[in-house]
Z-matrix of the N, CA and C atoms (Angstrom, degrees):
N
C 1 1.434
C 2 1.515 1 107.83
N 3 1.328 2 115.85 1 129.92
C 4 1.462 3 121.34 2 -178.34
C 5 1.519 4 110.13 3 -120.54
N 6 1.321 5 116.86 4 137.83
C 7 1.451 6 117.87 5 172.40
C 8 1.523 7 109.03 6 -87.27
N 9 1.305 8 116.76 7 174.33
C 10 1.460 9 121.52 8 -173.40
C 11 1.527 10 112.39 9 -62.73
N 12 1.327 11 117.86 10 -34.09
C 13 1.465 12 119.77 11 178.45
C 14 1.524 13 111.41 12 -61.74
N 15 1.304 14 116.81 13 -37.58
C 16 1.464 15 120.72 14 179.67
C 17 1.525 16 110.02 15 -71.23
N 18 1.335 17 117.11 16 -39.67
C 19 1.470 18 119.48 17 174.87
C 20 1.532 19 110.47 18 -58.76
N 21 1.331 20 116.66 19 -40.30
C 22 1.465 21 119.79 20 177.50
C 23 1.523 22 110.63 21 -61.91
N 24 1.331 23 116.61 22 -45.00
C 25 1.467 24 120.36 23 177.95
C 26 1.528 25 111.22 24 -57.26
N 27 1.325 26 115.59 25 -43.58
C 28 1.467 27 121.31 26 -177.45
C 29 1.521 28 113.06 27 -68.77
N 30 1.319 29 115.95 28 -49.81
C 31 1.463 30 119.84 29 -165.61
C 32 1.521 31 115.10 30 -104.83
N 33 1.310 32 118.45 31 -27.16
C 34 1.469 33 120.06 32 -177.66
C 35 1.522 34 110.75 33 -101.53
N 36 1.329 35 116.84 34 -49.78
C 37 1.458 36 120.33 35 -174.14
C 38 1.522 37 114.03 36 -89.05
N 39 1.337 38 118.26 37 -17.55
C 40 1.457 39 120.38 38 -177.71
C 41 1.517 40 112.08 39 58.21
N 42 1.308 41 116.95 40 39.42
C 43 1.456 42 123.03 41 -176.33
C 44 1.532 43 110.45 42 -61.94
N 45 1.336 44 117.69 43 121.51
C 46 1.467 45 119.83 44 -178.82
C 47 1.532 46 113.79 45 -63.48
N 48 1.329 47 118.04 46 -18.05
C 49 1.468 48 120.27 47 179.15
C 50 1.520 49 112.21 48 -68.83
N 51 1.341 50 117.63 49 -14.09
C 52 1.465 51 120.20 50 -179.16
C 53 1.532 52 111.99 51 -112.44
N 54 1.310 53 116.97 52 18.56
C 55 1.469 54 120.94 53 -179.79
C 56 1.526 55 111.62 54 -59.51
N 57 1.319 56 117.77 55 -43.76
C 58 1.464 57 121.37 56 -179.65
C 59 1.528 58 109.82 57 -61.51
N 60 1.303 59 116.19 58 -43.22
C 61 1.467 60 121.04 59 178.53
C 62 1.523 61 110.83 60 -63.71
N 63 1.296 62 116.75 61 -46.76
C 64 1.471 63 120.09 62 -179.25
C 65 1.527 64 111.02 63 -60.31
N 66 1.316 65 116.68 64 -43.32
C 67 1.457 66 121.28 65 178.66
C 68 1.524 67 110.70 66 -61.04
N 69 1.320 68 116.88 67 -43.60
C 70 1.470 69 121.07 68 179.92
C 71 1.528 70 111.17 69 -65.20
N 72 1.321 71 117.23 70 -40.39
C 73 1.463 72 120.78 71 178.12
C 74 1.525 73 111.50 72 -65.16
N 75 1.319 74 116.21 73 -47.39
C 76 1.463 75 120.46 74 -178.23
C 77 1.525 76 112.53 75 -65.33
N 78 1.337 77 116.31 76 -30.35
C 79 1.462 78 120.71 77 178.95
C 80 1.529 79 112.11 78 -82.75
N 81 1.325 80 116.68 79 -9.54
C 82 1.462 81 120.03 80 -178.08
C 83 1.518 82 112.99 81 79.71
N 84 1.321 83 117.16 82 13.64
C 85 1.463 84 121.11 83 179.59
C 86 1.529 85 111.44 84 -72.06
N 87 1.314 86 116.37 85 -27.10
C 88 1.466 87 122.88 86 174.83
C 89 1.520 88 108.02 87 -137.24
N 90 1.310 89 115.81 88 160.26
C 91 1.468 90 121.10 89 179.37
C 92 1.521 91 108.98 90 -120.04
N 93 1.319 92 115.47 91 142.71
C 94 1.461 93 121.88 92 176.15
C 95 1.527 94 107.51 93 -110.82
N 96 1.305 95 115.74 94 104.33
C 97 1.456 96 120.88 95 -178.34
C 98 1.527 97 109.64 96 -78.78
N 99 1.324 98 115.08 97 145.13
C 100 1.461 99 120.24 98 176.89
C 101 1.524 100 108.58 99 -146.07
N 102 1.315 101 115.36 100 139.32
C 103 1.464 102 119.44 101 175.62
C 104 1.529 103 108.46 102 -104.36
N 105 1.317 104 116.13 103 178.87
C 106 1.463 105 120.81 104 -176.74
C 107 1.525 106 111.30 105 -60.55
N 108 1.313 107 116.52 106 -37.19
C 109 1.467 108 120.62 107 -179.87
C 110 1.533 109 111.31 108 -64.15
N 111 1.325 110 116.63 109 -42.47
C 112 1.460 111 120.88 110 178.29
C 113 1.516 112 111.94 111 -67.86
N 114 1.334 113 116.95 112 -39.48
C 115 1.464 114 119.92 113 178.36
C 116 1.523 115 110.69 114 -66.85
N 117 1.329 116 116.91 115 -40.05
C 118 1.467 117 120.14 116 176.74
C 119 1.524 118 111.40 117 -60.36
N 120 1.328 119 116.23 118 -40.24
C 121 1.468 120 119.06 119 177.25
C 122 1.522 121 110.34 120 -63.39
N 123 1.329 122 117.51 121 -41.69
C 124 1.460 123 121.82 122 177.98
C 125 1.528 124 109.92 123 -57.24
N 126 1.311 125 117.27 124 -47.92
C 127 1.465 126 121.19 125 -179.77
C 128 1.529 127 111.00 126 -61.48
N 129 1.315 128 117.29 127 -40.11
C 130 1.466 129 122.15 128 -179.78
C 131 1.533 130 110.94 129 -67.71
N 132 1.333 131 116.81 130 -45.29
C 133 1.462 132 121.38 131 -177.24
C 134 1.527 133 111.30 132 -64.52
N 135 1.313 134 116.97 133 -38.04
C 136 1.471 135 119.23 134 179.85
C 137 1.528 136 112.46 135 -60.96
N 138 1.308 137 117.18 136 -20.23
C 139 1.463 138 121.06 137 -179.40
C 140 1.532 139 112.78 138 -96.47
N 141 1.331 140 117.25 139 3.77
C 142 1.464 141 119.17 140 177.39
C 143 1.527 142 109.04 141 -61.63
N 144 1.314 143 117.74 142 132.09
C 145 1.473 144 120.80 143 -179.02
C 146 1.534 145 113.79 144 -56.43
N 147 1.319 146 117.18 145 -33.71
C 148 1.464 147 119.96 146 -178.17
C 149 1.533 148 111.98 147 -60.32
N 150 1.327 149 118.25 148 -27.86
C 151 1.463 150 121.17 149 179.83
C 152 1.525 151 112.41 150 -77.30
N 153 1.312 152 116.57 151 -21.84
C 154 1.467 153 122.34 152 177.69
C 155 1.529 154 112.32 153 51.87
N 156 1.328 155 116.05 154 47.93
C 157 1.454 156 121.00 155 178.92
C 158 1.519 157 109.84 156 -99.36
N 159 1.319 158 116.36 157 130.91
C 160 1.452 159 120.55 158 174.51
C 161 1.522 160 110.15 159 -80.41
N 162 1.316 161 115.45 160 170.73
C 163 1.467 162 120.62 161 -177.95
C 164 1.527 163 112.55 162 -55.59
N 165 1.333 164 120.22 163 -44.99
C 166 1.471 165 118.67 164 179.30
C 167 1.535 166 112.93 165 -61.49
N 168 1.336 167 116.29 166 -37.11
C 169 1.470 168 119.71 167 178.49
C 170 1.528 169 110.63 168 -68.23
N 171 1.322 170 116.49 169 -43.71
C 172 1.467 171 120.39 170 178.37
C 173 1.523 172 109.12 171 -58.59
N 174 1.313 173 117.35 172 -48.06
C 175 1.460 174 121.11 173 -179.31
C 176 1.535 175 111.53 174 -60.73
N 177 1.319 176 117.27 175 -38.90
C 178 1.467 177 120.70 176 178.18
C 179 1.527 178 111.10 177 -65.88
N 180 1.340 179 117.01 178 -40.67
C 181 1.463 180 120.27 179 179.27
C 182 1.525 181 111.99 180 -69.83
N 183 1.316 182 116.96 181 -34.57
C 184 1.470 183 120.51 182 175.45
C 185 1.527 184 109.49 183 -65.03
N 186 1.332 185 116.89 184 -44.34
C 187 1.469 186 120.84 185 179.46
C 188 1.529 187 110.97 186 -63.41
N 189 1.328 188 117.26 187 -40.80
C 190 1.474 189 120.44 188 178.72
C 191 1.523 190 110.63 189 -65.04
N 192 1.314 191 116.84 190 -41.22
C 193 1.464 192 122.04 191 177.03
C 194 1.529 193 110.17 192 -60.80
N 195 1.326 194 115.94 193 -50.46
C 196 1.463 195 120.48 194 -178.04
C 197 1.528 196 112.27 195 -63.59
N 198 1.332 197 117.39 196 -28.12
C 199 1.462 198 120.97 197 179.00
C 200 1.533 199 112.11 198 -73.15
N 201 1.328 200 116.73 199 -27.44
C 202 1.465 201 120.99 200 -176.60
C 203 1.526 202 112.12 201 -100.62
N 204 1.322 203 116.56 202 -41.61
C 205 1.471 204 121.23 203 -174.28
C 206 1.521 205 111.32 204 -68.01
N 207 1.315 206 115.35 205 144.06
C 208 1.468 207 122.34 206 177.52
C 209 1.525 208 108.21 207 -106.47
N 210 1.330 209 117.42 208 113.56
C 211 1.469 210 120.27 209 -177.77
C 212 1.532 211 112.29 210 -61.71
N 213 1.318 212 115.21 211 142.92
C 214 1.457 213 123.00 212 179.29
C 215 1.524 214 107.73 213 -135.48
N 216 1.325 215 118.38 214 134.11
C 217 1.470 216 119.51 215 179.88
C 218 1.530 217 111.18 216 -69.72
N 219 1.301 218 115.61 217 144.05
C 220 1.468 219 120.77 218 177.26
C 221 1.520 220 108.60 219 -72.49
N 222 1.322 221 115.49 220 128.02
C 223 1.466 222 121.46 221 177.51
C 224 1.515 223 108.65 222 -139.70
N 225 1.296 224 115.84 223 162.41
C 226 1.457 225 120.89 224 175.17
C 227 1.530 226 108.44 225 -83.81
N 228 1.296 227 116.43 226 133.98
C 229 1.461 228 121.80 227 178.09
C 230 1.520 229 107.89 228 -91.03
N 231 1.320 230 115.22 229 123.80
C 232 1.465 231 120.44 230 -178.18
C 233 1.523 232 111.85 231 -78.01
N 234 1.315 233 117.01 232 -28.42
C 235 1.460 234 121.76 233 -176.39
C 236 1.530 235 110.81 234 -73.59
N 237 1.312 236 115.58 235 141.02
C 238 1.462 237 120.57 236 176.24
C 239 1.523 238 109.14 237 -69.99
N 240 1.304 239 115.49 238 133.34
C 241 1.458 240 121.72 239 -179.53
C 242 1.516 241 109.88 240 -119.32
N 243 1.325 242 116.79 241 153.68
C 244 1.466 243 118.38 242 172.61
C 245 1.530 244 109.14 243 -60.96
N 246 1.313 245 116.73 244 149.99
C 247 1.456 246 121.83 245 178.33
C 248 1.512 247 109.44 246 -91.68
N 249 1.299 248 115.53 247 125.95
C 250 1.457 249 121.52 248 178.23
C 251 1.525 250 108.80 249 -79.80
N 252 1.318 251 116.72 250 140.32
C 253 1.464 252 120.97 251 178.61
C 254 1.528 253 110.75 252 -61.15
N 255 1.322 254 117.27 253 -28.64
C 256 1.463 255 121.69 254 176.10
C 257 1.524 256 107.45 255 -102.40
N 258 1.328 257 118.06 256 104.09
C 259 1.466 258 120.94 257 -176.35
C 260 1.532 259 113.25 258 -56.36
N 261 1.318 260 117.38 259 -26.64
C 262 1.465 261 120.51 260 179.86
C 263 1.531 262 111.82 261 -67.39
N 264 1.330 263 117.24 262 -21.85
C 265 1.463 264 120.95 263 179.93
C 266 1.527 265 113.12 264 -90.55
N 267 1.320 266 117.77 265 -6.31
C 268 1.465 267 121.28 266 -179.14
C 269 1.530 268 110.62 267 -60.37
N 270 1.335 269 117.12 268 -29.37
C 271 1.468 270 120.62 269 -179.14
C 272 1.521 271 111.52 270 -60.10
N 273 1.329 272 117.92 271 -33.20
C 274 1.457 273 120.30 272 179.96
C 275 1.528 274 111.28 273 -70.19
N 276 1.321 275 116.32 274 -37.94
C 277 1.468 276 120.31 275 176.06
C 278 1.527 277 110.42 276 -64.93
N 279 1.340 278 116.14 277 -44.82
C 280 1.476 279 120.11 278 179.47
C 281 1.521 280 110.64 279 -59.97
N 282 1.318 281 116.62 280 -45.90
C 283 1.461 282 119.95 281 -177.60
C 284 1.528 283 111.24 282 -67.05
N 285 1.321 284 117.23 283 -41.71
C 286 1.469 285 119.91 284 177.90
C 287 1.523 286 110.33 285 -59.30
N 288 1.313 287 116.95 286 -43.15
C 289 1.462 288 120.87 287 179.01
C 290 1.524 289 110.88 288 -67.11
N 291 1.320 290 116.97 289 -47.14
C 292 1.462 291 122.05 290 -176.67
C 293 1.527 292 111.98 291 -61.98
N 294 1.316 293 117.28 292 -37.93
C 295 1.464 294 120.61 293 -177.78
C 296 1.523 295 112.93 294 -84.96
N 297 1.318 296 117.14 295 -8.97
C 298 1.462 297 119.86 296 -176.36
C 299 1.517 298 111.73 297 73.21
N 300 1.318 299 116.55 298 27.60
C 301 1.470 300 121.29 299 -178.60
C 302 1.520 301 110.70 300 -59.34
N 303 1.306 302 115.13 301 145.83
C 304 1.456 303 120.49 302 174.48
C 305 1.511 304 111.81 303 -83.63
N 306 1.346 305 115.47 304 -25.60
C 307 1.459 306 120.77 305 -175.60
C 308 1.516 307 110.79 306 -141.37
N 309 1.311 308 115.15 307 148.52
C 310 1.452 309 123.99 308 167.33
C 311 1.521 310 104.88 309 -121.92
N 312 1.317 311 116.16 310 113.59
C 313 1.456 312 120.97 311 -178.15
C 314 1.516 313 109.28 312 -97.57
N 315 1.332 314 115.13 313 130.14
C 316 1.457 315 120.42 314 -173.53
C 317 1.523 316 110.62 315 -154.72
N 318 1.317 317 115.33 316 157.88
C 319 1.465 318 122.12 317 168.85
C 320 1.530 319 110.01 318 -113.41
N 321 1.300 320 117.03 319 -2.86
C 322 1.451 321 122.86 320 -175.06
C 323 1.539 322 110.21 321 -74.90
N 324 1.323 323 116.29 322 124.21
C 325 1.474 324 120.43 323 -177.55
C 326 1.523 325 112.82 324 -59.04
N 327 1.328 326 116.30 325 -39.45
C 328 1.474 327 119.47 326 -178.74
C 329 1.528 328 110.69 327 -64.52
N 330 1.310 329 117.34 328 -36.73
C 331 1.470 330 121.46 329 177.87
C 332 1.527 331 109.65 330 -73.16
N 333 1.322 332 117.03 331 -47.84
C 334 1.465 333 121.26 332 -178.47
C 335 1.531 334 111.81 333 -59.82
N 336 1.333 335 116.56 334 -30.19
C 337 1.471 336 120.64 335 179.27
C 338 1.528 337 112.47 336 -63.22
N 339 1.325 338 117.05 337 -17.77
C 340 1.468 339 121.37 338 -178.41
C 341 1.535 340 112.81 339 -93.83
N 342 1.322 341 117.63 340 2.73
C 343 1.470 342 121.45 341 -174.31
C 344 1.529 343 112.87 342 -57.61
N 345 1.316 344 117.46 343 -49.59
C 346 1.470 345 119.86 344 -177.90
C 347 1.525 346 111.62 345 -62.47
N 348 1.319 347 115.70 346 -42.44
C 349 1.473 348 118.98 347 -178.55
C 350 1.528 349 110.93 348 -65.23
N 351 1.314 350 117.27 349 -43.94
C 352 1.470 351 119.83 350 179.62
C 353 1.522 352 111.01 351 -64.03
N 354 1.316 353 116.79 352 -40.78
C 355 1.468 354 120.41 353 178.01
C 356 1.524 355 109.67 354 -64.47
N 357 1.325 356 116.63 355 -46.42
C 358 1.473 357 121.56 356 179.93
C 359 1.523 358 111.44 357 -59.54
N 360 1.321 359 116.56 358 -39.43
C 361 1.459 360 121.37 359 -178.49
C 362 1.530 361 112.72 360 -83.00
N 363 1.338 362 117.21 361 1.67
C 364 1.454 363 121.09 362 177.26
C 365 1.522 364 113.65 363 69.07
N 366 1.331 365 117.31 364 28.33
C 367 1.461 366 120.34 365 -177.20
C 368 1.533 367 111.70 366 -84.78
N 369 1.308 368 116.86 367 -70.45
C 370 1.458 369 123.84 368 -178.23
C 371 1.517 370 106.99 369 -166.55
N 372 1.319 371 115.70 370 161.57
C 373 1.463 372 120.91 371 176.60
C 374 1.517 373 108.74 372 -82.44
N 375 1.314 374 116.98 373 139.74
C 376 1.461 375 122.00 374 169.70
C 377 1.524 376 105.88 375 -111.28
N 378 1.323 377 114.72 376 120.86
C 379 1.464 378 120.64 377 -173.23
C 380 1.516 379 111.38 378 -136.51
N 381 1.328 380 115.07 379 156.10
C 382 1.456 381 119.75 380 163.30
C 383 1.528 382 106.61 381 -67.30
N 384 1.311 383 118.80 382 144.84
C 385 1.464 384 119.27 383 -176.41
C 386 1.526 385 113.93 384 -60.22
N 387 1.315 386 117.69 385 -32.79
C 388 1.467 387 119.24 386 179.82
C 389 1.523 388 113.02 387 -73.79
N 390 1.336 389 117.82 388 -13.35
C 391 1.464 390 121.50 389 176.78
C 392 1.528 391 111.65 390 -85.16
N 393 1.322 392 116.37 391 -11.29
C 394 1.460 393 121.34 392 -178.67
C 395 1.525 394 110.29 393 -84.74
N 396 1.322 395 114.87 394 146.63
C 397 1.472 396 121.08 395 170.24
C 398 1.521 397 107.30 396 -145.58
N 399 1.335 398 117.11 397 155.52
C 400 1.476 399 119.24 398 -178.95
C 401 1.528 400 112.43 399 -61.26
N 402 1.308 401 117.37 400 -23.83
C 403 1.473 402 121.63 401 -179.28
C 404 1.519 403 112.35 402 -84.42
N 405 1.319 404 117.34 403 -11.36
C 406 1.461 405 120.55 404 -176.67
C 407 1.524 406 109.82 405 -67.69
N 408 1.326 407 117.19 406 122.31
C 409 1.464 408 118.50 407 179.33
C 410 1.521 409 110.91 408 -68.83
N 411 1.321 410 115.87 409 144.19
C 412 1.468 411 120.79 410 176.73
C 413 1.523 412 108.78 411 -79.72
N 414 1.306 413 115.90 412 161.95
C 415 1.472 414 121.39 413 178.69
C 416 1.509 415 110.03 414 -61.49
């Protein structure tokens, strides 16, 4: 499970710290699930003025996202989850739980602050993307 910051690292910024992750995704060794809410956020973020992306670039990044991301239907998660200080990031926790993800990769401080609790509760690991490797066991 990837949050929007990690998608930006992968597809917009080409951050070398996520090369291992990108290789694993492209090879199909791991899957990055996304629901409609997460995809909508991706579309919105690509249009942020700070990114200075023109329409052709936005369209290319949307196509790259759609080629890698695995769609997941939106459902209600019955399990109690930790509450993220940023309510907008709660969707990533819900999706990670709903999909049975082993990891939620993020750079967001509010999400990362929940790492110990999620691990303790046996939910999933919350990691910086560069701390992840395909050999890393899931919680």
